[in-house]
VOPAGU-2260 file (C-alpha; in pm, 1 decimal, decimal comma):
REM VOPAGU-2260
SITE   aa  ch    i         X         Y         Z
SITE  UNK   A    0   -7726,5  -10217,5   -7078,3
SITE  UNK   A    1   -7769,8  -10578,2   -6983,4
SITE  UNK   A    2   -7450,7  -10788,0   -6980,7
SITE  UNK   A    3   -7601,0  -11029,1   -7200,9
SITE  UNK   A    4   -7631,1  -10782,8   -7477,2
SITE  UNK   A    5   -7293,7  -10596,7   -7399,1
SITE  UNK   A    6   -7091,8  -10929,6   -7476,9
SITE  UNK   A    7   -7215,9  -10926,6   -7836,9
SITE  UNK   A    8   -7090,5  -10550,9   -7907,3
SITE  UNK   A    9   -6752,7  -10444,7   -8060,4
SITE  UNK   A   10   -6512,0  -10357,5   -7758,3
SITE  UNK   A   11   -6682,9  -10615,4   -7500,2
SITE  UNK   A   12   -6450,6  -10791,3   -7261,1
SITE  UNK   A   13   -6582,8  -11164,6   -7392,4
SITE  UNK   A   14   -6299,0  -11368,0   -7417,8
SITE  UNK   A   15   -6199,0  -11486,8   -7781,0
SITE  UNK   A   16   -6321,8  -11805,4   -7882,4
SITE  UNK   A   17   -6076,6  -12085,4   -7964,2
SITE  UNK   A   18   -6058,8  -12200,8   -8310,3
SITE  UNK   A   19   -6235,4  -12499,7   -8436,9
SITE  UNK   A   20   -5992,3  -12799,4   -8465,4
SITE  UNK   A   21   -6027,8  -12957,9   -8821,8
SITE  UNK   A   22   -6192,6  -13298,5   -8753,5
SITE  UNK   A   23   -6050,5  -13419,9   -9071,8
SITE  UNK   A   24   -5705,7  -13395,4   -8911,5
SITE  UNK   A   25   -5818,2  -13580,6   -8588,0
SITE  UNK   A   26   -5992,5  -13836,5   -8824,4
SITE  UNK   A   27   -5657,6  -13909,7   -8990,3
SITE  UNK   A   28   -5453,8  -13963,5   -8670,4
SITE  UNK   A   29   -5718,4  -14192,2   -8468,3
SITE  UNK   A   30   -5950,0  -14492,8   -8535,8
SITE  UNK   A   31   -6250,2  -14566,2   -8341,0
SITE  UNK   A   32   -6347,1  -14903,9   -8198,0
SITE  UNK   A   33   -6669,3  -14909,1   -8395,4
SITE  UNK   A   34   -6451,5  -14843,7   -8700,5
SITE  UNK   A   35   -6215,4  -15141,9   -8632,0
SITE  UNK   A   36   -6536,9  -15380,7   -8555,9
SITE  UNK   A   37   -6674,0  -15274,2   -8898,3
SITE  UNK   A   38   -6350,6  -15306,7   -9088,1
SITE  UNK   A   39   -6253,3  -15643,3   -8938,8
SITE  UNK   A   40   -6610,8  -15766,4   -8935,9
SITE  UNK   A   41   -6605,3  -15873,5   -8554,0
SITE  UNK   A   42   -6848,1  -15861,7   -8292,6
SITE  UNK   A   43   -6786,4  -15633,4   -7998,4
SITE  UNK   A   44   -6755,9  -15922,9   -7746,4
SITE  UNK   A   45   -6469,4  -16046,0   -7965,0
SITE  UNK   A   46   -6308,9  -15722,2   -7921,3
SITE  UNK   A   47   -6341,4  -15688,7   -7552,9
SITE  UNK   A   48   -6220,8  -16074,1   -7549,5
SITE  UNK   A   49   -5905,1  -15920,4   -7688,3
SITE  UNK   A   50   -5873,5  -15612,0   -7482,7
SITE  UNK   A   51   -5897,2  -15856,1   -7165,8
SITE  UNK   A   52   -5605,5  -16065,6   -7322,4
SITE  UNK   A   53   -5402,8  -15765,0   -7405,6
SITE  UNK   A   54   -5426,1  -15857,2   -7779,8
SITE  UNK   A   55   -5535,2  -15500,5   -7913,2
SITE  UNK   A   56   -5319,1  -15230,3   -8057,3
SITE  UNK   A   57   -5085,3  -15003,0   -7844,5
SITE  UNK   A   58   -5178,9  -14661,6   -7771,6
SITE  UNK   A   59   -5546,1  -14716,7   -7694,7
SITE  UNK   A   60   -5663,0  -14414,4   -7494,6
SITE  UNK   A   61   -6015,7  -14366,6   -7324,5
SITE  UNK   A   62   -6176,7  -14018,9   -7374,7
SITE  UNK   A   63   -6382,8  -13877,0   -7075,0
SITE  UNK   A   64   -6702,1  -13993,2   -7266,9
SITE  UNK   A   65   -6583,9  -14337,8   -7209,8
SITE  UNK   A   66   -6501,6  -14409,9   -7594,8
SITE  UNK   A   67   -6183,3  -14531,8   -7724,0
SITE  UNK   A   68   -5947,3  -14401,9   -7978,3
SITE  UNK   A   69   -5643,7  -14563,9   -8126,5
SITE  UNK   A   70   -5391,6  -14409,2   -8323,4
SITE  UNK   A   71   -5412,6  -14516,5   -8695,3
SITE  UNK   A   72   -5050,2  -14583,4   -8726,9
SITE  UNK   A   73   -5062,0  -14819,6   -8408,2
SITE  UNK   A   74   -5354,2  -14982,6   -8561,9
SITE  UNK   A   75   -5175,3  -15032,5   -8913,1
SITE  UNK   A   76   -4858,5  -15186,5   -8717,7
SITE  UNK   A   77   -5084,5  -15411,4   -8508,7
SITE  UNK   A   78   -5264,2  -15532,9   -8837,4
SITE  UNK   A   79   -4918,8  -15592,1   -9010,8
SITE  UNK   A   80   -4784,3  -15784,0   -8696,1
SITE  UNK   A   81   -5099,9  -16022,0   -8726,2
SITE  UNK   A   82   -5041,6  -16086,6   -9087,7
SITE  UNK   A   83   -4664,8  -16174,1   -9013,6
SITE  UNK   A   84   -4782,2  -16402,1   -8691,3
SITE  UNK   A   85   -5035,9  -16597,4   -8929,1
């Protein structure tokens, strides 16, 4: 019996699959840069300028894909601080 067919049968030594992460819970905790750009109605160049100046929310992480995520609670706090400063 070939190894590829043996893996799919009961009693095989195939490692257990990890449970899928609920993407809704991830989306509730994190916001993406494109979502921020859309919400604030700003251009990506404006965002990049803010990043260069250090004027973006704290906690921004870069994923291996090169995309960024920001904790939603940090984003909300950052927005609130902008309203106070205005």
